[in-house]
C-alpha positions as CSV (number, residue, x, y, z in Angstrom):
1,M,94.0,-91.7,-43.4
2,Y,93.8,-87.9,-43.3
3,G,96.1,-85.1,-44.4
4,K,98.8,-85.0,-47.0
5,A,101.6,-87.5,-47.3
6,C,104.8,-86.4,-45.6
7,P,107.8,-86.2,-48.0
8,G,111.1,-88.0,-47.3
9,N,111.9,-91.0,-45.0
10,S,112.0,-89.1,-41.7
11,T,109.6,-90.2,-39.0
12,E,109.0,-89.1,-35.4
13,V,107.5,-91.1,-32.6
14,T,106.2,-89.6,-29.4
15,P,105.3,-91.9,-26.5
16,C,101.9,-91.6,-24.9
17,F,101.7,-91.2,-21.2
18,M,98.5,-93.0,-20.0
19,R,96.8,-91.7,-16.9
20,E,93.5,-92.2,-15.2
21,C,90.8,-89.6,-15.8
22,P,90.2,-87.5,-12.6
23,E,87.0,-88.1,-10.8
24,C,85.3,-86.7,-7.7
25,E,85.7,-88.5,-4.4
26,A,82.5,-89.7,-2.8
27,P,80.9,-87.0,-0.6
28,I,81.3,-87.5,3.1
29,I,77.9,-88.4,4.6
30,D,77.3,-88.7,8.3
31,G,74.2,-90.7,9.0
32,I,71.6,-91.1,6.4
33,G,72.0,-88.1,4.1
34,Q,71.6,-88.5,0.4
35,C,73.2,-86.9,-2.6
36,D,72.6,-87.8,-6.3
37,L,75.2,-86.2,-8.6
38,H,73.9,-85.0,-11.9
39,D,75.8,-82.8,-14.3
40,D,78.4,-82.0,-11.5
41,L,75.6,-80.8,-9.2
42,C,74.2,-82.5,-6.1
43,E,71.4,-81.3,-3.9
44,A,71.5,-82.7,-0.4
45,S,68.4,-84.5,0.8
46,C,67.1,-86.7,3.6
47,P,64.9,-89.8,3.6
48,L,61.2,-89.2,4.3
49,G,60.7,-88.4,8.0
50,Y,64.1,-86.8,8.4
51,I,65.0,-83.1,7.9
52,L,68.0,-81.0,7.1
53,P,69.0,-78.3,9.6
54,R,67.4,-74.9,9.2
55,G,69.2,-72.8,6.6
56,Q,70.7,-75.9,4.8
57,Q,67.6,-77.0,2.8
58,K,68.0,-76.9,-0.9
59,Q,71.8,-76.5,-0.5
60,T,73.7,-77.4,-3.7
61,F,77.1,-79.0,-3.9
62,Q,79.2,-79.1,-7.0
63,C,82.1,-81.3,-8.1
64,G,83.5,-81.8,-11.6
65,Q,85.9,-80.3,-14.1
66,S,84.8,-76.8,-13.3
67,T,85.9,-77.3,-9.7
68,N,89.0,-79.3,-10.5
69,F,87.2,-82.4,-9.2
70,T,87.0,-81.1,-5.6
71,W,83.7,-80.5,-3.8
72,N,82.4,-77.0,-3.5
73,P,81.6,-75.6,-1.0
74,F,82.3,-78.7,1.2
75,Q,82.8,-82.4,0.7
76,R,80.8,-83.1,3.9
77,L,77.1,-83.0,3.5
78,P,74.7,-81.6,6.1
79,I,73.6,-84.1,8.8
80,C,70.0,-85.3,8.6
81,S,68.1,-84.9,11.8
82,P,65.1,-86.9,13.0
83,S,62.0,-84.8,13.2
84,F,60.6,-84.0,16.6
85,R,57.2,-82.9,17.9
86,P,56.9,-79.1,18.5
87,E,55.4,-77.6,21.6
88,S,52.7,-75.6,19.7
89,Y,51.6,-74.1,16.5
90,S,50.3,-70.6,15.9
91,V,49.2,-68.2,13.1
92,T,49.5,-64.5,13.1
93,M,47.0,-62.6,11.1
94,M,47.6,-58.9,10.4
95,I,44.8,-56.6,9.3
96,E,45.3,-53.1,8.1
97,Y,42.4,-50.7,7.9
98,A,41.7,-48.4,5.0
99,S,41.9,-45.4,7.2
100,P,43.2,-45.0,10.8
101,L,40.8,-45.5,13.6
102,P,40.3,-42.6,16.1
103,C,42.3,-43.1,19.3
104,S,39.2,-42.4,21.3
105,G,37.6,-45.5,19.8
106,V,40.4,-48.0,20.2
107,A,39.1,-49.7,23.3
108,M,35.7,-50.1,21.7
109,A,37.3,-51.5,18.5
110,I,39.4,-54.1,20.5
111,E,36.3,-55.2,22.4
112,E,34.3,-55.6,19.1
113,V,37.1,-57.5,17.4
114,T,37.8,-59.8,20.4
115,T,34.1,-60.8,20.3
116,V,34.6,-61.8,16.7
117,V,37.8,-63.7,17.4
118,K,36.2,-65.7,20.1
119,G,33.6,-66.9,17.6
120,L,36.2,-68.2,15.1
121,R,36.5,-71.9,14.2
122,C,39.7,-72.2,16.3
123,S,38.0,-71.3,19.5
124,K,35.0,-73.5,18.6
125,E,36.8,-76.6,17.5
126,S,39.8,-76.6,19.9
127,A,39.4,-76.3,23.6
128,S,43.1,-75.4,23.9
129,C,43.1,-72.6,21.3
130,S,44.2,-69.4,22.8
131,T,43.7,-66.0,21.2
132,D,45.5,-62.6,21.5
133,V,44.3,-59.3,19.9
134,K,46.4,-56.2,19.6
135,L,45.7,-53.0,17.8
136,S,48.4,-50.5,17.0
137,G,48.2,-47.0,15.5
138,C,45.4,-44.5,15.6
139,A,44.4,-41.0,14.6
140,D,44.4,-38.4,17.4
141,A,42.1,-35.6,16.5
142,R,44.2,-33.2,18.5
143,R,47.4,-34.1,16.6
144,K,46.4,-34.4,13.0
145,R,50.0,-34.4,11.8
146,E,50.7,-37.6,13.8
147,T,47.9,-39.6,12.3
148,R,49.1,-43.2,11.8
149,S,47.7,-46.2,10.0
150,T,45.8,-48.7,12.2
151,S,46.9,-52.4,12.2
152,L,45.2,-55.2,14.0
153,G,47.2,-58.3,15.0
154,I,45.4,-61.5,15.8
155,V,47.4,-64.5,17.1
156,L,45.8,-68.0,17.4
157,S,47.8,-70.7,19.2
158,I,47.2,-74.4,19.8
159,P,49.6,-76.2,22.2
160,L,50.4,-79.9,21.7
161,S,49.9,-81.8,25.0
162,L,50.7,-85.4,24.1
163,T,54.2,-86.7,24.6
164,G,56.2,-89.0,22.3
165,D,57.6,-88.8,18.8
166,F,55.7,-88.3,15.6
167,N,57.6,-91.3,14.1
168,L,57.3,-89.9,10.6
169,P,59.5,-92.6,9.0
170,L,56.9,-95.2,10.2
171,Y,54.1,-93.0,8.8
172,Y,55.7,-92.7,5.4
173,E,56.5,-96.4,5.3
174,T,53.2,-97.8,6.6
175,G,50.8,-94.9,6.8
176,K,50.4,-95.5,10.5
177,V,49.5,-92.3,12.4
178,T,50.6,-92.0,16.0
179,D,48.5,-90.2,18.6
180,T,51.0,-87.3,18.7
181,L,51.0,-87.0,14.9
182,L,47.2,-87.0,14.8
183,E,47.1,-84.3,17.5
184,A,49.5,-82.1,15.4
185,M,47.6,-82.8,12.2
186,T,44.3,-81.8,13.8
187,A,45.8,-78.6,15.3
188,L,47.2,-77.6,11.9
189,N,43.9,-78.4,10.2
190,V,42.0,-76.2,12.6
191,L,44.4,-73.3,12.2
192,E,44.4,-73.5,8.4
193,S,40.6,-73.8,8.3
194,T,40.3,-70.7,10.5
195,V,42.5,-68.7,8.3
196,R,40.5,-69.7,5.2
197,D,37.3,-68.7,7.0
198,V,38.8,-65.2,7.8
199,K,40.1,-64.7,4.3
200,S,36.6,-65.4,2.8
201,D,34.8,-63.1,5.2
202,L,37.1,-60.2,6.1
203,H,34.3,-57.7,6.5
204,V,33.6,-59.2,9.9
205,F,36.6,-57.3,11.2
206,S,35.2,-54.0,10.0
207,V,34.5,-51.8,13.0
208,T,32.1,-48.9,13.5
209,I,33.1,-46.0,15.7
210,D,30.8,-42.9,16.1
211,M,28.7,-44.1,13.2
212,V,31.7,-44.3,10.9
213,K,32.6,-47.7,9.4
214,Y,36.3,-48.6,9.1
215,N,36.9,-51.4,6.5
216,V,39.8,-53.8,6.0
217,A,42.2,-52.8,3.3
218,N,44.9,-55.4,3.6
219,F,45.3,-58.9,5.1
220,T,48.5,-61.0,5.7
221,V,49.1,-64.2,7.6
222,S,52.1,-66.1,8.8
223,A,52.4,-69.5,10.4
224,H,54.8,-70.5,13.2
225,T,56.1,-73.7,14.7
226,H,57.3,-73.4,18.3
227,C,60.0,-75.7,19.5
228,G,61.6,-76.4,22.9
229,A,65.1,-75.5,24.0
230,G,67.8,-77.1,21.8
231,F,65.5,-77.5,18.8
232,V,64.8,-75.3,15.8
233,P,61.6,-75.2,13.7
234,V,61.7,-76.7,10.2
235,E,58.3,-76.2,8.6
236,A,55.8,-78.1,10.8
237,V,58.3,-80.1,12.8
238,C,61.4,-79.5,15.0
239,G,65.0,-80.5,14.4
240,K,67.9,-80.8,16.9
241,L,70.1,-77.7,17.1
242,L,73.5,-79.0,15.9
243,C,76.6,-77.2,17.1
244,L,80.1,-77.5,15.7
245,I,82.7,-78.1,18.4
246,K,85.8,-76.0,17.7
247,R,89.1,-77.7,18.5
248,T,92.3,-75.8,19.1
249,V,95.4,-77.0,17.4
250,T,99.0,-75.7,17.5
251,I,100.5,-74.2,14.4
252,S,103.5,-76.6,14.6
253,S,101.1,-79.5,14.1
254,L,100.1,-78.1,10.8
255,L,103.6,-77.6,9.4
């Protein structure tokens, strides 16, 4: 017993109204999506071998007391898509020189760099590796005020020629590598190894024009997955481009 004793014989009884505690409804999952709710938060995920649409990875959904037990932003989770084989992989390496190359020596520089690129691991280890070299910006001795920095762009591409699916769920379940998956893994390994080679020996892209050596000042690289029509890249695989079909309804049907 707590508190002081109440004086007199008067009592007051208030009935209790029992009700169930509110709870969140189960999220709407089309297909094989997953959602584990912890502390009112859920991060949508897919089983191994499946992917979420581009832009919906790491999307968080919330439901609990703070949202009045309704799902925010949606009750329906993103749809997991099977992963499909891309058409090709490529890497773009951007090299910026410490000082601008003279415009009169651009052609010579491109020829020199192209020779170096043809000797990279990609060209040696993959017969289907294609290369593209572009140089932008130069210093015109006649127009000193228009001097621009010089950037060198190198694109290495490897197409995937085999047909068929990767079958990643089978790979994650049994470790079996299909021919198409092996082709993709090999292409990615060649491109990654080539980039590592370049990073460790950037001075090979230094060029000499009129006895002046132009050294590399900055290096960046980006990787790209190229998909066919109706598909979008998601890391190293492709997912189907999902479209929402809009339906027209009359206002009277909503009243």
